[in-house]
N, C-alpha and C positions, 0 to 999 in steps of 0.2 A: 447490302447483299453482305453477306459474311464469309469468308471459307478460312479454312485450317489449312497447310502447308508446312514441310519441313524444306529447311535452308539447305540444299545440296552445292553451292558454291559462294564463298565470299570476298569479298577483294575490300583490304580496311582501307587503301589510300580516299578508293572513290565510296566506301560507304554501300558498292553496289551488291545485291545477294539477290539471286538466284536461286527460287525458290518452286518446288518440285509440289503441284497437290495431283489428285488421285481426281479424274472425270467423275461426273455425276453420270446418273444411270441412263439417264437422257440421251445426256452426249456422247456417249459411249455408241448409242442405238445408232445415232446418225449418220455419222462416217460422213459428213458432208465436207471435212476439212483433208477428209486424203490420210489423215494421220492412222497407223494403224496400233499404236500407244494408248494405253488404257491414262495416260499422267499426261499434265501441260506442265508448262514454267511459264514464268514472268520474272520481270527482274526490277526490285525496289529499292532506292535508296533504303537504310535500316543500319540500325546499332547490331547486332546480333553476332551469330558464331554459325559455323557449317555443326548441321545435326540438330542445330536449335527449331521447335515448332513456334510456327508464326501465325497472330490472327490475322486476316487481311480484309477490310472495311472497303467497300467501295460507299461512297454515301446516298444516303436513300435517294430512291427514283430514279438513279441518275444509269442504273442497269439497264434498266425499262427503256427510257430516253435515248441509250444509243443506241440498245439494238433497234429502234423505230429509224432512228435517220440512217443504219447501216442499210434497210431495209426498204425504207421506204422512197427514201432518194434515186436509189438506181431504179424502184419498179417506178416511179412517177415518170423517171427520163427513159424509160421505156415505153408506155403508155405514151408519153405525151412524142415521142418522134415517130410511134406509127401512125395519131395521128396525124403528124404534121406532114408524114409521109404519102400517106393517104389522100390527103386531102391537097396535093398540090401536085400527086403525080393523077389525081381521079381513079383511085384504083389498082395503079400498075404496082403487080407485086416487086418488080425490086426496088422502085423509090420508097415501097413502104418497108421493106429490107432495112434500104439504106437509112432512112426516118430513125427506124429502129436502133440499129446500131449509133448514128450519132448523139442519139438521146443518151443509151448507156455512156458514150466514150464524153460526152457534158456532163451526168452525173457522175462518173467519177471523176472527173476534173473537181468537182462540186463537192466530193467529199473530200480529196486532199485538201482542202481550202477549209473545209469546216473542220476536219483533222488538228488542222495547223494552227487552228484559231482556238482549238478546247483543250489539247495536248498540254500538260503541264500545266492546266486550272487545279488548283485543290479541291474545286466541286466535282470535276470531274476524275481524278486522277486515283487510283486505288493506292491506302498506304498500309501499310503496318502497323497495328495501333498496339499489339501486346505480341512479347519473344517470353516463350516459357521453356526451360531447358529441358524438360521430359513431354510430353504427347496429353495433355491438360485429362483432365477429367469431364465429366460431365456436369459435374459439381463446380469444378473450376471455372467452366465458361459459363455458368449458369445456364442450362440448355438440360433440367430438369421433365425431362418427359415422362408420364406418369399416369 
């Protein structure tokens, strides 16, 4: 996955760049994050300056994998918790609810552990692939659509 953004803040001592992206149309319509802004930001290590445009890449296939992990683990925890609550409580609604909450809680813990294990690994981390002084043209980035 490739995104283009503009550097809005840069700290030379740490080489940390804050990069602003315009959210895609599908993300603008969702609103699940509760953000009213149509932009997003990310902080990455890079050699650049404020105002530069950058190409940020996520290693192939990792975006879909990260999305699957983010949704499948909590959903699996919810269903497993509901099933265990139903089996142990013999249909008691309060125990089914408690099982669902417990399943979500366990899945959040699992997500935390997965995040700690994967964060920082180069094959799971977005990185700045190219820095441009000006907004690149389609010819410069190889997006000749036509």
